C-alpha positions in Angstrom: 27.0 15.4 -11.0 25.0 17.0 -8.2 25.2 16.6 -4.5 21.8 15.9 -2.9 21.4 17.4 0.6 18.6 16.0 2.7 17.1 18.3 5.3 15.0 16.8 8.2 12.2 19.4 8.5 11.2 18.0 11.8 14.6 19.1 13.2 14.2 22.7 12.1 13.6 24.9 15.1 13.4 28.6 14.3 14.7 31.0 16.9 12.7 34.2 17.6 14.0 36.7 20.2 16.2 34.0 21.9 13.4 31.4 22.0 13.4 28.3 19.8 10.1 27.2 18.4 8.6 24.3 16.6 6.7 24.6 13.3 5.2 22.3 10.6 7.2 22.7 7.4 6.2 21.1 4.1 9.4 22.6 2.6 12.4 24.6 3.5 11.1 28.2 3.8 12.6 30.8 1.5 14.2 33.9 3.1 11.5 36.5 3.5 8.7 33.8 3.6 6.2 34.1 6.4 6.2 31.1 8.8 4.0 30.3 11.8 5.1 28.4 14.9 3.0 25.9 16.7 2.3 28.5 19.4 0.9 30.9 16.9 3.8 33.3 16.6 4.3 34.4 12.9 7.6 35.8 11.6 9.5 36.1 8.4 12.2 33.4 7.7 15.8 34.4 7.8 18.9 32.3 7.6 22.4 32.5 9.2 25.5 30.3 9.3 25.5 27.7 12.1 28.8 29.1 13.4 26.9 32.3 14.3 24.4 30.4 16.6 26.3 31.1 19.8 26.7 34.8 19.2 23.1 35.4 20.0 23.2 33.5 23.3 21.7 30.1 24.2 18.1 29.9 23.0 15.4 28.8 25.4 12.6 26.5 24.4 9.1 27.8 23.7 6.9 26.0 26.2 3.7 26.6 24.3 5.2 25.1 21.1 6.4 22.1 23.2 3.0 21.6 24.7 1.3 21.6 21.3 3.9 19.1 20.0 3.5 16.8 23.0 -0.3 16.8 22.7 -0.1 16.0 18.9 2.3 13.1 19.7 0.5 11.7 22.7 3.3 12.7 25.1 2.3 13.8 28.6 3.6 17.2 29.5 6.1 17.4 32.3 4.9 19.0 35.6 6.8 22.2 34.8 4.1 23.0 32.2 1.7 23.4 35.0 3.7 26.2 36.6 2.9 29.8 35.7 5.3 31.4 33.3 
């Protein structure tokens, strides 16, 4: 008997240099596979245990990925998107 594990790819948010991003995934990326975020940043996939998440500090959100996501889903951006970064 096997255990099936379902992964919601919409909930996968890669963290790059302390910033979490959004990406369009058709499958769970393999370690070493190139992935591109909605903002255009491209990196190589790497995995770690969830318990290690806090050891790298609290990630911040990529505002550029968020803006692309909001536009794609018809969600108005909050006023803070209009402020210079």
